[in-house]
C-alpha positions as CSV (number, residue, x, y, z in Angstrom):
1,M,43.6,73.6,65.1
2,V,47.2,74.2,66.2
3,S,46.4,77.8,67.3
4,E,43.5,76.5,69.4
5,I,45.7,74.0,71.1
6,L,48.6,76.5,71.7
7,F,46.7,79.6,72.5
8,G,43.3,78.3,73.7
9,M,41.2,80.5,71.4
10,D,39.9,80.5,67.8
11,E,39.1,83.3,65.4
12,S,35.5,83.7,66.4
13,T,36.4,84.0,70.1
14,L,39.0,86.6,69.3
15,A,36.7,88.6,67.2
16,Y,34.0,88.5,69.9
17,D,36.5,89.6,72.5
18,L,37.8,92.5,70.4
19,Q,34.3,93.6,69.6
20,R,33.4,93.8,73.3
21,A,36.7,95.2,74.5
22,H,36.8,98.4,76.4
23,S,39.0,101.3,75.4
24,A,41.3,100.6,78.4
25,D,41.9,97.0,77.0
26,I,42.9,98.4,73.7
27,W,45.2,100.9,75.3
28,F,46.9,98.1,77.2
29,L,47.3,96.1,74.0
30,R,48.9,99.1,72.3
31,A,51.1,99.7,75.3
32,R,52.2,96.1,75.4
33,F,53.0,96.2,71.6
34,W,55.1,99.4,72.0
35,F,56.9,98.1,75.1
36,W,57.9,94.8,73.5
37,G,58.7,96.5,70.2
38,I,61.1,98.9,71.8
39,V,62.6,96.1,74.0
40,G,63.1,93.9,70.9
41,S,64.6,96.7,68.8
42,L,67.1,97.7,71.5
43,T,68.0,94.0,72.2
44,S,68.7,93.4,68.5
45,F,70.8,96.5,68.3
46,V,72.8,95.5,71.4
47,I,73.3,92.0,70.0
48,G,74.5,93.5,66.7
49,Q,76.9,95.8,68.4
50,A,78.3,92.9,70.5
51,F,78.8,90.9,67.3
52,A,80.7,93.8,65.8
53,V,82.9,94.2,68.8
54,A,83.7,90.5,68.8
55,G,84.7,90.7,65.1
56,V,81.8,88.7,63.7
57,N,80.8,90.1,60.2
58,T,77.3,88.8,59.8
59,L,76.8,90.4,56.3
60,S,79.9,88.7,55.0
61,I,78.8,85.4,56.5
62,A,75.4,85.7,54.9
63,W,76.7,86.7,51.5
64,G,79.3,83.9,51.6
65,G,76.5,81.3,52.4
66,L,74.3,82.7,49.7
67,T,77.0,82.5,47.0
68,D,78.1,79.0,48.2
69,F,74.5,77.8,47.9
70,W,74.1,79.3,44.5
71,N,77.4,77.8,43.2
72,H,76.4,74.4,44.5
73,L,73.2,74.5,42.6
74,W,75.0,74.3,39.3
């Protein structure tokens, strides 16, 4: 129900569209997937490097939060 409201399609419509899709359509889907995958990977790498340059230790913060959470359970 929510996906129909947000995306305007349901599973049967999507299955029908993919069944009738041309090979060029599938190529564009793959190209879009690869493009956004590479952009997302590079962006996350750059953000991670910027955190390191700024002195933010994300692993230490995550481990400290996990241990604090565990200690507060008992």
